C-alpha angles and dihedrals in degrees: 000000000000113000097175119151123204122202120197132184112216125172095203129055127173119247092236093052091049093050090046091053095048092043091051090064094043098249113161089219088080087073089068104053097169094050091044094049094047092047093052093042092053097044 
C-alpha cells in the first residue's frame, strides 16, 4: 500500500475548488464564495 503524500505550492486556485474544499469540512464560509475567494486571493 502506497501512503505517499504530495504537497504542492500553488499561487492560484479556482473559486469552485476553494468552495468545494471549505464545504467538504462543513465551514459556513463556503456559502459566500466571492468573499471566500477574495479573502484567500488577497492573503
